[in-house]
N, C-alpha and C positions, 0 to 999 in steps of 0.2 A: 629471211629464213626463220622458220619456227622449228626448233629441235625438240623432238618427243623422245625422251629416254624411257625405256621400258615399254616401247611402243607395240610390242608383240603380245603383251598380256591383255586381259579383259579390259582393264582400265585404260591402258595406253591405246589399244586398238580403237575403242570407242571415241576417245579424245581426238585421235588423229582423223577418224572418219568425220566427226563433226567439224573440226577445224578446216578440213578440206572442203566439205560441203558448203560451209559458210564463206568460202573464198577469202580466208584470212591471210593466205600467203603460201609460199613454197614450204615444203616440209622436209625435215631430215629425221628419219626413223632410226633410232638407236636401240640395239639389243645385243645380247650375247650370241644369239643364233642369227647369223647373217642371212641364211636362206629364208627363214620365216619373216625377217624384216623386209627382204626384197619382195616376197610374195604380197605382203601388205602394201608396200609402196606401189606395186603394179595395179592394185585394185582401187586406189584412191582417186577421186575426181579432181586432182591437183598435181602439179609437178612435185615429185617426191623422190628422194634418194634414200638408200639404206646404208648404214654404217655400223660395223661391228664395234660395240662399245661396252667395256667393262667399267662401270663407274668407280670401281676400286683401283683402277689403273690411272694414276694422275695424268700420264701423257695421252692416253686414249680419251679421257674425259675432257682435257683441254682442247684436243683436236676436234672433238664433237661440238663443243661450245663455240669454237672459233667461227666467226661469220654469222652467228645467230642473233636475231633481234630479241628473241625470248627463248628461254629453255624451259620446257614443260616436263617435270620429273614425275613419272608414274611408277618408278621402280622403288623397291624397298630392300630390306625392311627399314622402317623409320629409325630404329635405334642404332643402325649402322650408318645411315645416310646423314642424319642430323643436318648440319649446314655445309657439308662437303661440296655438294653439287652447286649450291647457291654461290659459294665463294668462287668456284670455277666459272660459273656464268657471269658473275660480276667482273671477274678478271678479264673476260672476253668482251665486256661491254654490253652484256645481255641482261634483260630483266629475267625474273625467275618465278615459277609457279610450282608448288609441290602438293601432292595429294595428302601428305602427312606432315609430321613435324611438331605440330602443336607448340605450346609455350617453350618446350625444351629446345627445339631447333631455333625458334625465334630468339630465345635468350642467348643461345650459342653464337648466333650470327651477330647480334648487336653488342654483347658484352665484351667480346674480344677486339672490339674496335675495327670492324670491317669497314673498308672504304666503300661507301654506298655510291658516291659520285653521281647522285641524281637517279640512281637505279631503283627499281621496285621489286620487292619480293612478296609473294602471297603464299602462306603456308596453310595447311589443313583445308585444301580446296576439294574436299570429297563429300561424302554423305554425312558421316559422323566421325569426327567433327566436320563442320562445314554447313550443310543444309540444316542440320539439327539446331544450329544457333542462328541461322539466317531467316528461315521461313517463319518462325514464331514472331518475328518483327512485323509481319503483315497484320498481326492481331493487335499490336500496340501502337499503331500509327496515329500519333496525336492524342493518345489517351492512356494514362497510367492504368495498369490493371490491378485488380484486387488479388487475382491468382492466375498463374499460368502453369499448365501441366504439359510435360513433354514425354511422349512415349515413342520409342524408336526400337525396331527390331523385327524379328520374324524367324525364318528358317533359311539361313545363309551358310554356305560351306566355307570353312576356314582352310587356308593353306598353311603349311608349317611355318612360313615366315609371318603371315598375318596372325597366327596363333600366338607366337612369341610377342609380337607387337601388342596384342590384346592383353597378354599376361603382364606386360610392363606398364599398363595404364593404371598405376597406383601412385599414391603420394600426393602431396599438396599441389604439384604442378599439373595434375590431371583431374583430381576431384576427391570427393569424400562419400563413401557408401553410407546409406541410410540417413543422409542429412537432407535438410530442406533449407531454403532461403526465406527468411522472414524479417521484416522490418530492418532491412539493410545489413543483415549479417547471416552467417552460417549457423544453423541450429543442428548440432550433432544428434544422431539417433532419434530424429523426429518422425521417421516413417518406417513402416514395416513392409515386407514383401507382399505382393498381391498374387495369390495362387488361383489358377483356373478361373481367371476373371475375363468376362466378355468385354472387349473394347471395340468401339466403332472402327470398321475397316479391316480388322483382323479376322481371318476366316474361321478360327477355332479359339476356344478359351486359351488364354496365355498366362505366362508367369512373368510378372513385372517386378524387377528388383530395383529399389531406389538407389540412384547414384547421382549426386549433384556434381556435375562436371565443372571445371573452371570456365568452360564455354557458357554453361548455364548461369554461372555467377556473373559473368560479364553481361550476359543477356539481361539479367535482373537489374543490374545497375544502369544499363543503357536504356532500358524501357521504363524504368521506374516502377516495376512490378512489386507489389507488397509481398507476395509470396510466389516462389517458384518450386515446383516439384518435378524432378526428372527421373525417368525410369528406363533402364535397359530391359527390353522385352524379349522373352524366349518362348519357344513353342513347347518346351518341356523343362524339367529340372536337370537334364543331362549336362548342358553347358555350364550353368551356374555351379554345379557340383564339381565339374572338372576344373574350373577356374579356382574355386574355393580350395580344392585339394592342393593345387600348386602353391597358392598363397599361404596356406597353413603350414606347409612343409619347407618353405624357403623364405628369404627376406623380401622376395618380390621385386627386386630392383636390378638383379644381375642377369643379363641375357643367357650366359653360359649355364647358370644354375637353373634357369627356367626352361631351357631348350628341351630337356628330357620330358617335360610335361606337355609339350606342344602336341605330341601324338595323341594324347588323351582328349585334348580340345578338338583336334581334327576329327577323331572318331566320333565324338559326341555330335558334332555338326553333321557328319555324314548320316548318322542314324536318324537325326531329326529330319533331314531332307527325305530320307527313304520312307519315313512314316507319314510325313505331312506335305511333301513337295516343297518346291522353292518359292518363297515369297518374302517381301520386305515392305514394311509399312512405317510411315512416319505420321504420327497423330499429335496435333497440338491443340489444346483447348484453353479458352480464356474465359475468365469470370470478371466482367467489368465492375467498377464501383457503382453503387446505386446512383442514378441520375447522370451518369457519364454519357458522352456522345455515343450515338449508335455506331456500330461497326461489326465486322465479322467476329465470330466466337470460335470458329473451328477451321483448321487447315488439315487436309487429309491427302496424303500421297501414297499410292501403292505401286509397286513394281515387282518384277521377278528377280532381277539380278542387281544386287547392291553395288557390285564392282563396276559393272557397265554404267550404272547410273552415276557413279563417281566420275567416270570418264566424261560424262556430259557436263558435270560441274567444272571439271578441269578446262573443258573447252569454253565454257561461259567465262571463267576467270581469265583465260587467254584473250578472249575478245575484249573484255573490260580493260585489261592492261594495255593491249595494243591500241584501244580507242582512247586512251588517256583518262579513263574513268576512275582509275586508282592512282592516287598521288604517289610520288616517290617516298620510299621508306619501306619498312618491314611490317607486314600486316598479317592478320588472320582473316581467312575468307569470310567468315561469318560477320565480321565487322567492316569489311572493305567492299563487298559486293552489294549491288542494289537489289533489295528483296523483290520489288515489283518487276524489274527487268528479268530477274531470274525466274520468277513465277510465270512470266509470259512464255519463256522458252520451254520450261518444263511442261506447261499445259499442252504443248503441241508436239512434244517429243514422243516418238513411237515406243520408247522404252518405258514410259510412264503409263500405267494402266488406268489410273484415276488420279486426278488432281483437282481438288475443290477448295475454295475459300468462301466460307459462308457463315 
């Protein structure tokens, strides 16, 4: 049994559809709206049942996890979930996959002495973080790079919950704005924003704001890259300004304090979509050292819906865990999944408009 929590949202629906289509097992669709969960279960090409589940109710959560081989959590927000569902899954003898979490959830699960008992957990199995730290590894296979650039973004609509999650991505466990990675260390204030810049794969001039994520730092050390530059890419200045306003007026770490600013982030994203349409692009470029082995220098992925694309990543992680390709322990998807196997799936998925490695 594969339990999909938050199965009625865009991420969960796509994950359930791919898991069912790949024949990975029977499904249990969990959500607060039982009718919607039942509707999805009826449409899946696999045996599926629907269960009303509120992950904030310990009894309902335990009942949902009972009997599952793996629990796939597509629900949020990350700042509330943290390691709660992972512990319930482990207690039921199930492995665990989460679209969010990052180092905060990973730390929470491991630092408090959770009994793993040979179980596997994979956090951040989405687009960013997730693919943003995984796909660049295709460029560094067997050769350290002189420079690696990461550009991720587009015109994607935020929900109120995802807006608060975005507002909370501050501090050393998430990354450092305007910084770059050089010679094995973080260099503060090394980069400036790029305004109205033309980037390959992006349909209009974009606004790229430097942000060296912890995922990018791990990528740098793991690939041996001399320099890494990471950018969050926006279609206008609306979203950066909405985020900056919240951070300037708060400490940036308390969800209750940030919640009133979520509406501004949501409105900015809706205006961007109205003006430019929906699109999402992931661009990674590599500059090899002179005389290094030949290999690809660009990975480009374009899609319309970043949420649904994250559902594909969740399904890929589910298949990897069920197939024994991820060892026991607590992992981040960018470090645990196989880049080549992931690229093969993405290249043929209908949600991906373009995927090139060259």
